[in-house]
VEXGU-661703 format. One record per residue (C-alpha): residue number from 1; residue in three letters; x, y, z. Coordinates in pm, 1 decimal, m for minus. Layout:
<atoms>
(NUM,ALA,(X,Y,Z))
...
</atoms>
This chain:
<atoms>
(1,UNK,(m1787.3,m763.1,861.8))
(2,UNK,(m1734.9,m1140.8,858.9))
(3,UNK,(m1576.3,m1134.5,512.2))
(4,UNK,(m1326.7,m859.5,599.1))
(5,UNK,(m1033.3,m1101.1,600.5))
(6,UNK,(m1106.3,m1235.3,250.7))
(7,UNK,(m834.8,m1147.6,0.3))
(8,UNK,(m957.1,m983.6,m319.9))
(9,UNK,(m944.6,m1249.0,m594.5))
(10,UNK,(m742.5,m1200.5,m913.1))
(11,UNK,(m1065.3,m1237.3,m1111.3))
(12,UNK,(m1177.1,m893.5,m988.7))
(13,UNK,(m884.4,m697.8,m1129.5))
(14,UNK,(m1095.5,m540.3,m1401.5))
(15,UNK,(m1264.3,m340.6,m1123.7))
(16,UNK,(m929.7,m248.6,m972.4))
(17,UNK,(m811.4,m112.4,m1306.1))
(18,UNK,(m1131.6,58.4,m1422.6))
(19,UNK,(m1059.6,385.6,m1606.4))
(20,UNK,(m1284.9,592.3,m1380.1))
(21,UNK,(m1084.3,487.2,m1076.1))
(22,UNK,(m815.2,750.4,m1141.3))
(23,UNK,(m1078.1,1016.6,m1076.8))
(24,UNK,(m1189.4,852.1,m753.1))
(25,UNK,(m850.9,733.8,m624.1))
(26,UNK,(m604.8,963.4,m795.3))
(27,UNK,(m258.0,834.9,m698.7))
(28,UNK,(m100.2,1180.5,m741.7))
(29,UNK,(m342.0,1336.9,m495.0))
(30,UNK,(m309.9,1053.8,m243.3))
(31,UNK,(71.0,1062.9,m223.8))
(32,UNK,(100.2,1436.4,m290.0))
(33,UNK,(363.9,1591.2,m68.8))
(34,UNK,(522.7,1263.3,40.1))
(35,UNK,(732.8,1175.7,m265.3))
(36,UNK,(1098.8,1269.7,m294.1))
(37,UNK,(1369.8,1183.6,m543.6))
(38,UNK,(1535.5,842.5,m506.0))
(39,UNK,(1263.9,705.8,m276.1))
(40,UNK,(1200.8,338.4,m222.1))
(41,UNK,(826.5,280.8,m201.8))
(42,UNK,(650.1,m36.9,m96.2))
(43,UNK,(304.4,m90.0,m244.8))
(44,UNK,(192.5,m368.4,m12.6))
(45,UNK,(m106.7,m562.5,m138.1))
(46,UNK,(m43.7,m407.4,m478.6))
(47,UNK,(m310.0,m609.9,m654.8))
(48,UNK,(m294.4,m559.5,m1029.1))
(49,UNK,(m64.4,m257.4,m993.1))
(50,UNK,(m304.4,35.7,m1019.9))
(51,UNK,(m94.8,239.5,m773.3))
(52,UNK,(235.8,65.0,m846.7))
(53,UNK,(249.7,185.0,m1206.5))
(54,UNK,(146.9,541.7,m1121.4))
(55,UNK,(394.0,563.2,m831.8))
(56,UNK,(674.6,440.7,m1058.5))
(57,UNK,(588.9,715.5,m1307.8))
(58,UNK,(610.3,977.1,m1030.5))
(59,UNK,(942.0,886.0,m868.6))
(60,UNK,(1266.4,1036.1,m994.3))
(61,UNK,(1629.9,942.1,m982.4))
(62,UNK,(1720.1,595.6,m862.8))
(63,UNK,(1386.4,551.4,m685.8))
(64,UNK,(1183.6,236.7,m720.7))
(65,UNK,(856.1,76.2,m621.8))
(66,UNK,(837.6,m266.4,m464.5))
(67,UNK,(508.7,m423.1,m571.7))
(68,UNK,(429.0,m681.2,m304.7))
(69,UNK,(132.1,m915.3,m307.8))
(70,UNK,(27.9,m1248.7,m164.8))
(71,UNK,(m109.3,m1373.0,m496.7))
(72,UNK,(113.5,m1470.8,m785.9))
(73,UNK,(m171.9,m1388.0,m1024.6))
(74,UNK,(m172.8,m1025.5,m910.8))
(75,UNK,(201.8,m996.0,m960.2))
(76,UNK,(161.3,m1145.7,m1309.2))
(77,UNK,(m87.9,m868.0,m1389.4))
(78,UNK,(168.1,m606.0,m1282.9))
(79,UNK,(439.0,m779.3,m1485.1))
(80,UNK,(218.2,m773.6,m1795.6))
(81,UNK,(155.6,m398.9,m1754.5))
(82,UNK,(522.6,m304.8,m1728.6))
(83,UNK,(682.0,m559.9,m1960.9))
(84,UNK,(899.7,m394.6,m2226.1))
(85,UNK,(843.2,m45.0,m2083.3))
(86,UNK,(1073.8,197.5,m1902.7))
(87,UNK,(886.2,112.0,m1581.9))
(88,UNK,(1037.3,m237.0,m1569.1))
(89,UNK,(1356.7,m92.9,m1421.0))
(90,UNK,(1163.4,104.9,m1156.1))
(91,UNK,(935.7,m173.2,m1030.4))
(92,UNK,(1048.7,m476.3,m833.7))
(93,UNK,(794.3,m758.4,m792.0))
(94,UNK,(781.3,m934.5,m455.5))
(95,UNK,(566.9,m1231.0,m348.4))
(96,UNK,(461.9,m1210.3,15.6))
(97,UNK,(429.4,m1511.2,241.4))
(98,UNK,(97.2,m1601.9,399.0))
(99,UNK,(177.1,m1424.5,727.1))
(100,UNK,(479.5,m1216.7,630.5))
(101,UNK,(552.7,m945.7,378.6))
(102,UNK,(916.0,m1053.6,366.6))
(103,UNK,(1068.3,m734.8,223.4))
(104,UNK,(1411.1,m670.0,373.3))
(105,UNK,(1501.4,m347.5,195.3))
(106,UNK,(1440.5,m29.7,394.2))
(107,UNK,(1169.3,188.2,243.7))
(108,UNK,(1077.7,556.2,263.9))
(109,UNK,(706.0,514.9,205.3))
(110,UNK,(457.1,229.1,232.3))
(111,UNK,(116.0,239.2,70.1))
(112,UNK,(m143.8,m2.3,209.8))
(113,UNK,(m450.7,69.1,m1.7))
(114,UNK,(m771.3,m126.5,69.6))
(115,UNK,(m584.8,m420.9,217.2))
(116,UNK,(m521.1,m383.5,592.2))
(117,UNK,(m870.5,m516.9,667.8))
(118,UNK,(m768.0,m838.9,487.8))
(119,UNK,(m474.2,m896.5,724.1))
(120,UNK,(m552.6,m1156.6,992.0))
(121,UNK,(m296.0,m1023.1,1243.2))
(122,UNK,(m271.6,m644.1,1217.6))
(123,UNK,(m31.1,m620.0,1511.1))
(124,UNK,(217.8,m843.8,1330.1))
(125,UNK,(157.0,m649.0,1007.6))
(126,UNK,(226.4,m307.2,1164.2))
(127,UNK,(535.5,m439.0,1343.8))
(128,UNK,(673.1,m568.9,1015.4))
(129,UNK,(591.3,m243.9,834.4))
(130,UNK,(767.4,m51.6,1111.1))
(131,UNK,(1077.7,m269.5,1065.1))
(132,UNK,(1070.4,m211.7,686.6))
(133,UNK,(1020.3,165.7,705.2))
(134,UNK,(1313.4,396.2,761.1))
(135,UNK,(1294.1,620.8,1070.0))
(136,UNK,(1045.0,898.4,990.5))
(137,UNK,(919.3,693.2,695.6))
(138,UNK,(556.8,735.9,592.8))
(139,UNK,(279.8,475.9,596.1))
(140,UNK,(m41.3,558.3,411.5))
(141,UNK,(m337.4,339.5,508.8))
(142,UNK,(m659.0,364.8,310.0))
(143,UNK,(m956.0,139.9,383.5))
(144,UNK,(m1295.2,107.7,210.9))
(145,UNK,(m1590.8,247.2,403.5))
(146,UNK,(m1808.4,m28.9,257.3))
(147,UNK,(m1595.0,m299.0,429.4))
(148,UNK,(m1450.1,m122.2,732.3))
(149,UNK,(m1670.0,54.0,987.2))
(150,UNK,(m1552.1,363.5,1170.2))
(151,UNK,(m1512.2,157.8,1489.3))
(152,UNK,(m1300.0,m101.6,1308.8))
(153,UNK,(m1088.0,168.8,1146.5))
(154,UNK,(m1029.1,341.6,1480.1))
(155,UNK,(m918.8,6.9,1626.0))
(156,UNK,(m666.9,m19.3,1339.8))
(157,UNK,(m546.9,335.5,1409.5))
(158,UNK,(m502.9,251.9,1777.6))
(159,UNK,(m298.5,m60.0,1695.5))
(160,UNK,(m68.6,137.5,1467.2))
(161,UNK,(m14.3,424.0,1710.6))
(162,UNK,(41.6,186.3,2002.0))
(163,UNK,(315.1,15.1,1798.8))
(164,UNK,(518.7,328.0,1726.9))
(165,UNK,(344.6,520.1,1451.2))
(166,UNK,(237.3,881.8,1483.8))
(167,UNK,(m67.3,1019.1,1304.2))
(168,UNK,(36.1,1286.8,1054.5))
(169,UNK,(m288.5,1343.5,867.8))
(170,UNK,(m634.5,1203.3,799.8))
(171,UNK,(m686.9,1284.3,433.3))
(172,UNK,(m1028.0,1273.2,273.5))
(173,UNK,(m1053.7,1009.0,2.5))
(174,UNK,(m1389.1,928.8,m153.6))
(175,UNK,(m1560.9,617.6,m10.6))
(176,UNK,(m1260.2,561.1,212.8))
(177,UNK,(m1115.4,601.4,558.2))
(178,UNK,(m756.0,719.1,534.0))
(179,UNK,(m461.2,781.7,758.7))
(180,UNK,(m104.8,899.2,705.4))
(181,UNK,(135.6,774.5,972.1))
(182,UNK,(503.1,839.4,1045.8))
(183,UNK,(739.3,574.8,1179.6))
(184,UNK,(865.7,721.8,1506.9))
(185,UNK,(1084.3,423.5,1597.9))
(186,UNK,(1454.5,462.3,1540.4))
</atoms>
């Protein structure tokens, strides 16, 4: 797993946005039961916006999605998808720093899909997520089985739970290891 910390390049977005992906990683099924009206959702490591766009379509009221990514090119892809659509008002683009997400707004839900294994310091990452999430906020972590072994995933789970998250569920997602956590820190 030497290449685990490599960030997915912008040049691979065609695979992130492949049409068949909605059958494999259906956003509605993954966040089912966790969405409420007026939610603020952080899609951290949003890539080209596969989940960002779908989440924005699902939220009601004054809710919004913060699409956060380290790469400007990924955020440009999201911007192109939503430009001149009703989703522009529901999606806020945010460029992360190299070692910091940098979002200051409190969120109700954070989605970290296929990206935690790319984070060099997971302890710092989970501490920052905990500070961003509202009390009892939900963090959904999904990692690819083809990059993250069961042992590595369990080490990630242990880090998160040691830092103040409580395991809510371990959903089954094809080719993935998944975990739903609740922020127990007040």
